[in-house]
C-alpha positions as CSV (number, residue, x, y, z in Angstrom):
1,M,96.4,167.4,115.7
2,F,93.4,165.6,116.6
3,M,90.1,166.8,115.2
4,F,86.6,165.6,116.3
5,I,84.0,165.7,113.6
6,A,80.3,165.2,115.0
7,A,78.1,163.2,112.8
8,A,76.0,165.3,110.8
9,G,72.3,165.1,110.8
10,N,71.9,166.7,107.3
11,V,73.8,168.7,104.6
12,Y,73.0,172.0,106.6
13,D,75.7,170.9,109.2
14,F,78.4,171.4,106.5
15,K,80.6,174.4,105.6
16,V,83.3,174.0,103.0
17,E,85.9,176.0,101.4
18,S,85.0,177.6,98.2
19,L,87.1,177.4,95.1
20,D,87.8,181.4,95.5
21,G,88.8,181.0,99.2
22,G,85.6,181.9,100.8
23,K,83.0,179.6,102.4
24,I,80.1,177.7,101.2
25,D,77.5,177.4,103.9
26,F,75.0,174.7,103.1
27,A,72.5,176.1,105.7
28,K,71.9,179.1,103.5
29,Y,70.4,176.9,101.0
30,K,67.6,175.6,103.3
31,G,64.3,175.4,101.3
32,K,66.0,174.5,97.9
33,K,67.2,171.4,96.5
34,I,71.1,170.9,96.3
35,L,72.8,168.8,93.6
36,I,76.3,168.0,94.7
37,V,78.6,166.8,91.9
38,N,82.4,165.8,92.1
39,T,84.0,167.4,89.1
40,A,87.1,167.1,87.0
41,S,88.5,169.3,84.2
42,M,90.2,166.5,82.1
43,C,87.6,163.7,82.2
44,G,85.4,162.4,79.3
45,N,82.5,163.7,81.4
46,T,83.8,167.3,81.7
47,P,81.2,168.6,78.8
48,Q,78.5,167.9,81.7
49,Y,79.7,171.2,83.1
50,E,77.5,172.9,80.2
51,G,74.5,170.8,81.2
52,L,75.0,171.5,84.8
53,E,75.2,175.4,84.2
54,K,71.9,175.1,82.0
55,L,70.4,173.1,84.9
56,Y,71.4,175.7,87.5
57,K,70.0,178.7,85.3
58,K,66.7,176.9,84.6
59,Y,65.9,176.0,88.3
60,H,67.9,178.7,90.1
61,N,64.8,179.4,92.2
62,K,64.5,176.0,93.5
63,L,68.0,174.4,92.9
64,V,71.6,175.0,93.9
65,I,74.5,173.1,92.2
66,V,77.7,172.9,94.2
67,G,80.8,171.3,92.2
68,F,83.5,169.5,94.2
69,P,86.6,169.2,92.1
70,A,88.5,166.1,92.9
71,N,91.6,164.3,91.6
72,N,90.6,160.8,92.6
73,F,90.0,159.2,89.2
74,G,92.7,159.0,86.7
75,A,94.4,162.1,88.0
76,Q,91.9,164.1,85.7
77,E,91.8,167.2,88.1
78,P,95.6,167.9,88.7
79,G,95.2,171.8,88.7
80,S,95.3,174.1,91.7
81,N,92.1,176.1,92.8
82,E,93.1,178.9,90.8
83,E,93.6,176.8,87.6
84,I,90.3,174.9,88.2
85,K,88.3,178.4,88.6
86,A,89.9,179.7,85.4
87,F,89.0,176.5,83.4
88,C,85.4,176.4,84.7
89,T,84.9,180.1,84.0
90,K,86.7,180.3,80.6
91,Q,85.6,176.9,79.2
92,Y,82.1,176.7,80.5
93,A,81.1,180.0,82.0
94,V,80.2,178.3,85.2
95,T,78.3,180.3,87.7
96,F,77.1,177.9,90.3
97,P,79.0,177.6,93.5
98,M,82.5,175.5,93.2
99,A,84.1,174.1,96.5
100,A,87.9,174.0,96.9
101,K,89.4,170.7,95.5
102,I,88.9,167.8,97.8
103,S,89.2,164.0,98.0
104,V,85.9,162.0,97.4
105,K,87.3,158.6,98.3
106,G,90.1,157.0,100.4
107,A,91.6,157.9,103.6
108,D,91.4,161.5,103.1
109,M,87.7,161.4,102.0
110,H,86.0,164.9,102.9
111,P,83.5,164.7,105.8
112,L,80.7,165.7,103.3
113,Y,81.4,162.8,101.1
114,K,81.6,160.5,104.1
115,W,78.1,161.7,105.1
116,L,76.8,161.3,101.4
117,L,78.1,157.8,101.3
118,E,76.7,156.8,104.8
119,E,73.3,158.2,103.8
120,S,73.3,156.5,100.5
121,K,74.2,153.2,102.1
122,A,71.4,153.7,104.9
123,K,68.9,154.4,102.2
124,N,69.8,151.6,100.0
125,M,70.7,154.0,97.1
126,Q,73.0,153.0,94.2
127,P,75.8,153.5,93.8
128,T,76.9,153.3,97.4
129,E,80.4,154.8,96.8
130,V,81.7,157.3,94.4
131,T,82.4,155.5,91.2
132,W,83.8,158.3,88.9
133,N,83.8,162.0,88.1
134,F,80.4,163.6,88.0
135,Q,78.4,161.4,90.1
136,K,75.5,163.4,91.6
137,Y,73.9,163.5,94.7
138,L,70.4,165.2,95.1
139,I,69.6,166.6,98.6
140,D,66.0,167.6,99.1
141,E,64.5,170.9,100.5
142,K,65.0,169.8,104.3
143,G,68.9,168.9,103.8
144,N,68.2,165.2,103.2
145,L,69.7,162.8,100.7
146,E,67.0,162.2,98.1
147,A,68.8,160.5,95.2
148,V,72.2,159.2,93.7
149,F,72.8,159.7,89.9
150,S,75.6,157.8,88.1
151,P,78.4,159.8,86.6
152,K,77.0,159.0,83.1
153,T,73.5,160.5,83.9
154,Q,73.4,163.8,82.0
155,P,72.3,166.9,84.1
156,M,69.5,167.8,81.9
157,S,68.3,164.2,81.7
158,A,64.6,163.4,82.4
159,E,65.6,161.5,85.4
160,I,67.3,164.5,87.1
161,I,64.7,167.0,86.0
162,A,61.7,164.8,87.3
163,A,63.7,164.5,90.8
164,I,64.1,168.3,90.8
165,E,60.4,169.0,89.9
166,K,59.2,166.4,92.5
């Protein structure tokens, strides 16, 4: 089956399946910043879920975090959507939106991540590819890529907070 995907102008052009089987429509987040993070349950960076949840609660009026479970690095997200949801809820009490498991690199890369990488390259933002679990993309209030943060950058870091408060 051939599927045509038009080039997206900004993040509001995307709708993705959520972890619980519903839809996440990025257009409903207009006017807020959005932090997009590829996640994994068995990674050394997994404790960042705690910081992401703190960030989400602190800035819920101006920020939405959307987690994207992916099994692209070291097979560190082997679970099903149901298992991932149970893990995130039980271990970290995650309340921010979580997308269904996707691929963030390779031939089967999700279209949203293709857009993020094209934007980061066009804007000379580093890194220009997804390097590991918990890489973060900050989208501004108008749906445009504003910043890219490395997987090691902690969610409650001064760098991320300054970008959110900007």
